[in-house]
C-alpha positions as CSV (number, residue, x, y, z in Angstrom):
1,X,-47.9,9.6,24.9
2,X,-44.2,10.2,24.9
3,X,-42.4,8.7,22.0
4,X,-39.3,6.4,22.5
5,X,-35.9,7.5,21.3
6,X,-36.0,4.9,18.6
7,X,-39.3,6.1,17.3
8,X,-38.0,9.7,17.3
9,X,-34.9,8.7,15.3
10,X,-37.1,6.7,12.8
11,X,-39.3,9.7,12.2
12,X,-36.3,11.9,11.6
13,X,-34.4,9.4,9.4
14,X,-36.8,6.8,7.9
15,X,-34.6,3.7,7.3
16,X,-34.6,2.4,3.8
17,X,-33.6,-1.1,4.8
18,X,-35.9,-1.4,7.8
19,X,-33.1,-2.2,10.3
20,X,-35.4,-1.4,13.2
21,X,-37.9,-4.0,12.1
22,X,-35.3,-6.8,12.1
23,X,-34.2,-9.1,14.9
24,X,-30.7,-8.5,16.1
25,X,-29.3,-11.5,14.3
26,X,-30.7,-10.3,10.9
27,X,-29.1,-6.9,11.5
28,X,-25.8,-8.5,12.2
29,X,-26.0,-10.6,9.0
30,X,-26.8,-7.5,7.0
31,X,-23.5,-5.8,8.0
32,X,-20.9,-7.6,5.9
33,X,-17.2,-7.7,6.5
34,X,-15.2,-5.7,3.9
35,X,-14.5,-7.0,0.4
36,X,-10.8,-7.6,-0.2
37,X,-9.4,-7.3,-3.7
38,X,-6.3,-9.5,-4.4
39,X,-4.7,-8.4,-7.6
40,X,-2.1,-10.6,-9.2
41,X,0.2,-9.1,-11.8
42,X,1.7,-11.8,-13.9
43,X,4.5,-11.7,-16.5
44,X,5.8,-15.1,-17.6
45,X,5.2,-16.8,-14.3
46,X,2.8,-19.3,-15.7
47,X,4.5,-22.1,-13.8
48,X,3.6,-20.4,-10.5
49,X,0.2,-18.9,-11.5
50,X,-2.1,-21.8,-10.5
51,X,-0.6,-22.0,-7.0
52,X,-0.9,-18.2,-6.5
53,X,-4.6,-18.3,-7.5
54,X,-5.3,-21.3,-5.3
55,X,-3.7,-19.6,-2.3
56,X,-6.3,-16.8,-2.8
57,X,-9.3,-19.0,-3.3
58,X,-8.4,-21.2,-0.3
59,X,-8.2,-18.3,2.2
60,X,-10.1,-18.7,5.5
61,X,-11.5,-15.2,4.8
62,X,-14.5,-15.5,2.5
63,X,-15.1,-11.9,1.1
64,X,-12.4,-11.9,-1.6
65,X,-12.3,-11.0,-5.3
66,X,-9.3,-12.2,-7.3
67,X,-8.1,-10.2,-10.3
68,X,-5.3,-11.4,-12.6
69,X,-3.6,-8.9,-14.8
70,X,-1.4,-10.6,-17.4
71,X,1.3,-8.3,-18.6
72,X,1.6,-9.6,-22.2
73,X,3.2,-12.9,-21.1
74,X,4.9,-15.0,-23.8
75,X,5.1,-18.3,-21.8
76,X,2.3,-20.7,-21.0
77,X,0.4,-18.1,-18.9
78,X,-2.1,-17.5,-21.8
79,X,-3.1,-21.2,-21.9
80,X,-3.4,-21.4,-18.1
81,X,-5.7,-18.3,-18.1
82,X,-7.8,-19.8,-20.9
83,X,-8.2,-23.0,-18.8
84,X,-9.3,-20.9,-15.8
85,X,-12.0,-19.2,-17.9
86,X,-13.1,-22.5,-19.3
87,X,-13.4,-23.9,-15.8
88,X,-15.4,-20.9,-14.7
89,X,-12.8,-20.1,-12.0
90,X,-14.0,-17.2,-9.8
91,X,-11.4,-14.8,-11.1
92,X,-11.4,-11.7,-13.3
93,X,-8.8,-11.7,-16.0
94,X,-7.3,-8.6,-17.7
95,X,-5.0,-9.2,-20.6
96,X,-2.7,-6.3,-21.5
97,X,-1.5,-5.9,-25.1
98,X,1.9,-4.5,-24.0
99,X,4.1,-4.9,-21.0
100,X,4.7,-1.4,-19.7
101,X,5.9,-2.6,-16.3
102,X,4.5,-3.7,-13.0
103,X,3.0,-0.3,-11.9
104,X,0.7,0.3,-14.9
105,X,-0.5,-3.3,-14.7
106,X,-1.2,-2.9,-11.0
107,X,-3.2,0.2,-11.6
108,X,-5.2,-1.6,-14.3
109,X,-6.1,-4.2,-11.6
110,X,-6.9,-1.5,-9.1
111,X,-9.3,0.3,-11.5
112,X,-11.1,-3.0,-12.1
113,X,-11.4,-3.9,-8.4
114,X,-14.1,-3.1,-5.8
115,X,-12.7,-4.0,-2.5
116,X,-12.3,-1.6,0.5
117,X,-8.9,-3.3,1.0
118,X,-6.4,-4.2,-1.7
119,X,-3.5,-6.7,-1.8
120,X,-1.1,-6.8,-4.7
121,X,0.1,-10.4,-4.9
122,X,3.2,-11.1,-7.1
123,X,2.4,-14.1,-9.3
124,X,5.4,-16.0,-8.0
125,X,4.3,-15.7,-4.3
126,X,1.5,-17.4,-2.3
127,X,-0.7,-16.2,0.5
128,X,-0.7,-18.3,3.6
129,X,-4.2,-19.6,4.5
130,X,-5.0,-17.1,7.2
131,X,-3.2,-14.2,5.5
132,X,-6.2,-12.1,4.5
133,X,-8.0,-12.9,7.7
134,X,-5.1,-11.7,9.7
135,X,-4.8,-8.4,7.8
136,X,-8.5,-7.6,8.1
137,X,-8.7,-8.6,11.7
138,X,-5.8,-6.2,12.5
139,X,-7.3,-3.4,10.4
140,X,-10.7,-3.7,12.1
141,X,-9.1,-4.0,15.6
142,X,-6.9,-0.9,15.2
143,X,-7.8,2.2,17.2
144,X,-5.6,4.2,14.8
145,X,-6.9,4.0,11.2
146,X,-3.6,3.3,9.3
147,X,-3.2,3.3,5.5
148,X,-2.0,-0.3,5.4
149,X,-0.8,-3.3,7.3
150,X,2.3,-5.3,6.4
151,X,2.7,-8.9,7.5
152,X,5.8,-11.0,7.9
153,X,6.9,-13.4,5.2
154,X,8.5,-16.8,4.7
155,X,11.5,-16.9,2.3
156,X,11.1,-20.0,0.2
157,X,13.5,-21.7,-2.2
158,X,11.9,-24.5,-4.2
159,X,9.5,-26.1,-1.7
160,X,11.6,-25.3,1.4
161,X,11.3,-22.5,3.9
162,X,14.8,-21.2,4.4
163,X,14.2,-18.2,6.7
164,X,11.3,-16.1,7.9
165,X,11.0,-12.3,7.9
166,X,13.0,-9.7,6.0
167,X,15.9,-7.7,7.3
168,X,14.3,-4.2,7.5
169,X,11.1,-5.7,9.0
170,X,13.1,-7.7,11.5
171,X,15.2,-4.7,12.5
172,X,12.1,-2.6,13.2
173,X,10.6,-5.3,15.4
174,X,13.8,-6.0,17.3
175,X,14.2,-2.2,18.0
176,X,11.0,-2.3,20.1
177,X,9.6,0.6,18.2
178,X,5.9,0.9,17.6
179,X,4.6,-0.8,20.7
180,X,1.8,1.2,22.2
181,X,-0.8,0.7,24.8
182,X,-4.4,0.6,23.7
183,X,-3.4,0.5,20.1
184,X,-5.9,-2.3,19.4
185,X,-9.0,-3.9,20.7
186,X,-10.2,-7.3,19.2
187,X,-13.0,-6.9,16.7
188,X,-15.6,-9.7,16.4
189,X,-18.1,-9.5,13.6
190,X,-21.7,-9.5,14.7
191,X,-22.7,-12.4,12.5
192,X,-19.8,-14.6,13.7
193,X,-20.6,-17.7,15.8
194,X,-18.5,-17.2,19.0
195,X,-17.8,-20.9,19.1
196,X,-15.9,-20.6,15.7
197,X,-13.7,-17.8,16.7
198,X,-9.9,-18.4,16.6
199,X,-8.5,-17.2,20.0
200,X,-5.1,-17.2,18.4
201,X,-5.9,-14.0,16.5
202,X,-6.8,-12.2,19.8
203,X,-4.1,-13.6,22.0
204,X,-1.2,-13.8,19.5
205,X,-1.7,-11.5,16.5
206,X,-2.8,-8.3,18.4
207,X,0.3,-8.7,20.7
208,X,2.5,-8.7,17.6
209,X,1.3,-5.4,16.1
210,X,3.9,-2.6,15.8
211,X,2.9,0.9,14.7
212,X,4.9,2.8,12.2
213,X,4.3,6.5,12.7
214,X,3.6,9.0,9.9
215,X,6.6,10.8,8.4
216,X,8.7,7.6,8.3
217,X,11.1,7.8,5.4
218,X,12.9,4.4,5.5
219,X,11.6,1.0,4.2
220,X,10.6,-1.2,7.1
221,X,7.8,-3.3,5.5
222,X,7.5,-6.6,3.7
223,X,7.7,-6.8,-0.1
224,X,4.6,-6.3,-2.3
225,X,2.6,-9.4,-1.4
226,X,2.7,-8.8,2.4
227,X,0.8,-5.5,2.3
228,X,-2.9,-4.9,2.6
229,X,-3.9,-1.3,1.7
230,X,-6.9,0.7,2.4
231,X,-8.5,1.6,-0.9
232,X,-9.0,5.2,0.0
233,X,-5.4,5.5,0.9
234,X,-4.3,4.1,-2.5
235,X,-6.6,6.6,-4.2
236,X,-4.7,9.5,-2.7
237,X,-1.6,8.5,-4.7
238,X,-2.9,6.4,-7.7
239,X,-3.8,9.4,-9.9
240,X,-0.2,10.3,-10.6
241,X,0.3,10.3,-14.4
242,X,4.0,9.6,-14.1
243,X,3.2,6.1,-12.8
244,X,2.6,5.1,-16.4
245,X,6.4,5.1,-16.8
246,X,7.3,3.5,-13.5
247,X,8.1,-0.1,-14.4
248,X,9.0,-1.4,-10.9
249,X,9.0,0.2,-7.4
250,X,5.2,0.1,-7.1
251,X,5.4,-1.0,-3.5
252,X,8.0,1.6,-2.7
253,X,5.8,4.4,-4.1
254,X,2.6,3.4,-2.4
255,X,4.0,2.2,0.9
256,X,6.4,5.1,1.5
257,X,3.8,7.7,0.5
258,X,0.8,6.2,2.4
259,X,2.7,5.4,5.6
260,X,4.4,8.8,5.6
261,X,1.0,10.4,5.5
262,X,-1.3,8.0,7.4
263,X,0.9,5.6,9.3
264,X,1.1,1.9,8.9
265,X,1.4,-1.3,11.0
266,X,3.7,-4.3,11.0
267,X,2.2,-7.6,11.9
268,X,4.9,-9.9,13.3
269,X,3.2,-13.0,11.9
270,X,3.8,-14.6,8.5
271,X,1.0,-13.9,6.0
272,X,2.7,-14.9,2.7
273,X,5.5,-17.0,1.2
274,X,8.1,-15.0,-0.9
275,X,9.4,-17.4,-3.5
276,X,13.1,-17.0,-4.4
277,X,13.9,-18.5,-7.9
278,X,16.9,-16.5,-9.2
279,X,14.9,-13.8,-11.2
280,X,13.9,-11.7,-8.2
281,X,15.0,-8.1,-8.5
282,X,15.7,-7.6,-4.8
283,X,16.4,-11.1,-3.5
284,X,18.8,-13.2,-5.4
285,X,19.0,-15.6,-2.5
286,X,17.5,-16.0,0.9
287,X,18.7,-13.1,3.2
288,X,21.8,-13.8,5.2
289,X,23.0,-11.5,8.0
290,X,25.2,-8.7,6.7
291,X,25.3,-10.2,3.1
292,X,23.7,-8.1,0.4
293,X,21.4,-10.2,-1.7
294,X,20.7,-7.8,-4.6
295,X,22.3,-5.1,-6.8
296,X,21.3,-1.6,-5.5
297,X,20.5,0.6,-8.5
298,X,20.9,-2.4,-10.9
299,X,18.6,-3.5,-13.7
300,X,15.0,-3.3,-12.5
301,X,15.6,-1.1,-9.4
302,X,13.3,1.9,-9.8
303,X,13.0,2.8,-6.2
304,X,14.7,6.1,-6.4
305,X,12.5,7.0,-9.4
306,X,9.5,6.0,-7.4
307,X,10.5,8.4,-4.6
308,X,11.0,11.3,-7.1
309,X,7.5,10.6,-8.5
310,X,6.2,10.7,-5.0
311,X,7.8,14.1,-4.3
312,X,6.3,15.4,-7.6
313,X,2.8,14.1,-6.6
314,X,2.9,15.7,-3.2
315,X,3.9,19.1,-4.5
316,X,1.4,19.1,-7.4
317,X,-1.4,18.0,-5.1
318,X,-0.3,20.1,-2.1
319,X,-3.9,21.2,-1.4
320,X,-5.0,17.6,-1.1
321,X,-2.3,16.9,1.5
322,X,-2.7,20.0,3.7
323,X,-6.4,19.8,4.6
324,X,-6.0,20.0,8.3
325,X,-3.6,21.6,10.9
326,X,-1.5,18.4,11.4
327,X,-1.0,18.0,7.7
328,X,-0.1,21.6,7.1
329,X,2.5,21.5,10.0
330,X,4.1,18.3,8.7
331,X,3.9,18.8,5.0
332,X,7.2,20.6,4.7
333,X,8.9,18.1,6.9
334,X,7.4,15.2,4.9
335,X,8.7,16.7,1.6
336,X,12.2,17.3,3.0
337,X,12.4,13.7,4.2
338,X,11.3,12.2,0.9
339,X,13.5,14.5,-1.3
340,X,15.8,12.9,-3.9
341,X,18.6,13.9,-6.1
342,X,17.8,14.0,-9.9
343,X,20.3,12.1,-12.2
344,X,19.3,14.1,-15.3
345,X,22.7,15.5,-16.5
346,X,21.1,18.4,-18.3
347,X,19.9,20.0,-15.0
348,X,21.7,22.9,-13.3
349,X,23.5,21.9,-10.1
350,X,20.9,23.3,-7.7
351,X,18.1,21.3,-9.4
352,X,20.2,18.1,-9.6
353,X,20.7,18.2,-5.9
354,X,17.0,18.3,-5.1
355,X,13.9,17.1,-6.9
356,X,11.9,19.0,-4.4
357,X,13.7,22.3,-5.2
358,X,12.8,21.9,-8.9
359,X,9.1,21.3,-8.1
360,X,8.9,24.2,-5.6
361,X,10.2,26.6,-8.2
362,X,7.9,25.2,-11.0
363,X,4.8,25.3,-8.9
364,X,5.5,28.4,-6.8
365,X,2.4,30.2,-7.8
366,X,0.1,27.4,-6.7
367,X,2.0,26.7,-3.5
368,X,2.3,30.2,-2.1
369,X,-1.4,30.5,-1.2
370,X,-1.2,27.1,0.5
371,X,2.1,27.2,2.4
372,X,2.5,31.0,2.7
373,X,5.1,33.4,1.4
374,X,7.7,33.1,4.2
375,X,7.5,29.3,4.6
376,X,7.9,28.7,0.9
377,X,10.8,31.1,0.6
378,X,12.5,29.5,3.6
379,X,12.1,26.1,1.9
380,X,13.7,27.4,-1.3
381,X,16.6,28.9,0.7
382,X,17.1,25.6,2.7
383,X,17.2,23.7,-0.6
384,X,19.9,26.2,-1.8
385,X,18.0,27.5,-4.8
386,X,20.0,30.5,-6.2
387,X,18.8,33.9,-4.9
388,X,18.5,35.2,-8.5
389,X,15.8,32.6,-9.1
390,X,14.0,33.1,-5.7
391,X,13.8,36.9,-6.2
392,X,12.3,36.4,-9.6
393,X,9.5,34.1,-8.3
394,X,6.1,35.7,-8.1
395,X,7.0,38.4,-10.6
396,X,7.3,36.1,-13.6
397,X,6.0,32.8,-14.9
398,X,8.5,29.9,-14.2
């Protein structure tokens, strides 16, 4: 008797979970939607902390874990966290003994998390009720598997919404960039009851998705709390030891690196409220057309440092980022676009002009087998590395 295709497959690959013995509904229930880790980094924002946590626990999306990393706060945060533990709140709390900045604290939360998707929520912000659901719906509906999605924001002062969106985000949307046919198709989970589906996500959200192509070098996304990262994309960049010294600029480092490599998506729909209270590094007041609302390069602005660390990481892990033809072809262009000056006054002129030039010289012996002799030499010439140094490479240890 001829065996069915299903029987043949079962004999070749005996199922450990007996999927073939289950009715369709049971199979659907066994396939869960992804877990989302929402990580709050808190430093002296005890007055906002309960609202931030509540915004996570009240999400319409159910598969969420909440992790709070307290960065050695000196305000009422400790008491509030003690109360959450006493109330058995469904949160994981990490208390740091020292405040080494936002980035190390974020990485502590990331290491303790389990989600396939990760959101870093600033303790003074709040997620809108459908924020996580919107991110995951877009991720699962995308035909291009991007490294992260970035949703629009509400800019809030006190309890009032002043404006929506951020200037770079709005400029990208208004430009009409990133609109592509067949970029998405609506995903509906097998276990969902069709009668409970929200048609707004299909009809509205997926028409508001704008693709940001790889190799982008300019900030176009929402701040930290508006971004939902793929865990595996974060892992490509999280093992940079220099991040232990990056106090701020966490979102710049991850967003710029991940999108330049894997692409990203803007969702033209608010997913979080950005609270403006006077202590924000990059938004002293709600954005007003043509009026700068922060001090570039001022206290707390580590964005240029984040970019330098990104260049370092890409060069040191060149083999990781050149695994296929597309990556190899675009690796040089990616590095050139991300290159930064180095303010270290002790550096020679050629090295101060280009962080990339420094790293190409320092790691020449590892890079030559990956990029090739002629391409690497051409990069060094393009970056105006002195000929005396270039001719000495390969014949001596740098």
